[in-house]
Phi, psi and omega in degrees: 000145181295159174297153185304321182297339179277351178242025166081017177274153002282158179233169183263014174120182182058033184292143180206145175239121181231162178209159179180178181293162173290142175289165176305124179082357179280167178296139186266144176286161183228120177082003179205140189288343189238158166276137184251133177238135172245122186233148176196165174287141176220156181198155177198168175301140018261020187267008178059233181269014174285159174215168177219168185269129180241137177236143173243145187242142178234131179254003180233036173076020176097004180286331177216152178231148175224149179300134182294342174100346180212174176221145176287348177277160181257125184232117353293166180298159177290148186310322185288346177264006181057236181259013182279119181259305187282118177242341196265150167236151178299136177250241182214167170258123180283165175304339178277358181084355176282150177269133181234110183241128175283151179229138169267100189303122183062009182065019188265356179069032182237341186210136178261146178217159180242127176256133184232134173241130179253007184226038172066034176090006181281319180223159187223144171246165187225144177223131175293147174258286172184165174281131180197164174281126178243109175269334178199133175226098188228144183288150355272112184251355183224134181221155175238139178270185186296337181259018179064022167289144184249140179232129182236127180231148182204164174273117187237214184307135183074010182063030181252160180276139181235153179225140172228154189230137170240126180260004183226042173058038175095356179293323179216162186221148176288161177297145179301138182234123177288128188235017181290156178296151175302133182097338181282123182257347177195156175232172171253275176253166176219162171222149184231140173217158181216160179219261182289162182311121180079000183259110183231162175218135178238126177246145184197160168271113186240150179242142174243007184234030178078015177097008177284323177224159180226141175245166181267116184243147169237130174241131183233146168223139174255000177223045184295349177272353184290159175296322175236081183292152176261133178238146169226146190220160175197152169280133183274346176250163174290122180302341173291344180231078183299163181264345182204155175253151181297333182282349180285136180296146183251354183221173174057238192296339182223069192282135163246079199229302185278122168244159178207164182201163174205162174247120185293167179301329179274007176090002182279124176284131173243149176209155180245141186224169169262147166233125190229101168052056170238185180296339180282332182216063186303136173061024179203173174236129179221166173275146180233130173246140179213166179225154175261114188245134178289139171262113182268120182277140177286142179281000000 
């Protein structure tokens, strides 16, 4: 792996490592099948405590990195955004090699937008998604399946998880759909992943008791491209032993922040969560991994 100075550290958070094929006409990787991107928030004077998203690109499997040359954020900010610079979150590399990053327009929690780079992060184009309530938009919130369908999830109205789908690389989007497990009344963070066409998994910390405790949930759909998709969900921990308390801090020095997930080759959704000082992990904070497994009934 490259030295820290080669990948833009130190950064101000939202760090992510993503990879995918080179776009049409883009620089090709050597010795590794994918272009690798390291992205994080960065900031400096004269923007004070403002930050913007910076990405570094590796064409040799992470042995060396170079600045991608552009940012999806606008510096200085557009007049309608006042002094808000950072709108972007790290997204994904599509099977077409393009970068797709979600944006919270002007950081106001009122409108979603999609930033697209077709040249490995050097320049960016923008497409509106729709106006909606955004309480939290944190990576990984956007995923692409094997056919380059895009899926975008966020914490929205009522503190619940919502999903929208684009079948045309971000030109249009489906109406927002609440996808929380039955009984979940609010969530904290979420993570989204996709694999085969229409097969997605959303993981999140969800509460059924008004926010006093949170459990680790996985929600899966294998037909998320359908007009009326089917979802099934489960908590991966025993609800009698929650993974987090509502009183536990969620950011900065004691973060319950980063979640992640993947769908294995056999189609099983896996996810990683935090466990913080509950009966499941007393007096400590640890990582918890879980999977959503289908129960096959005997005939």
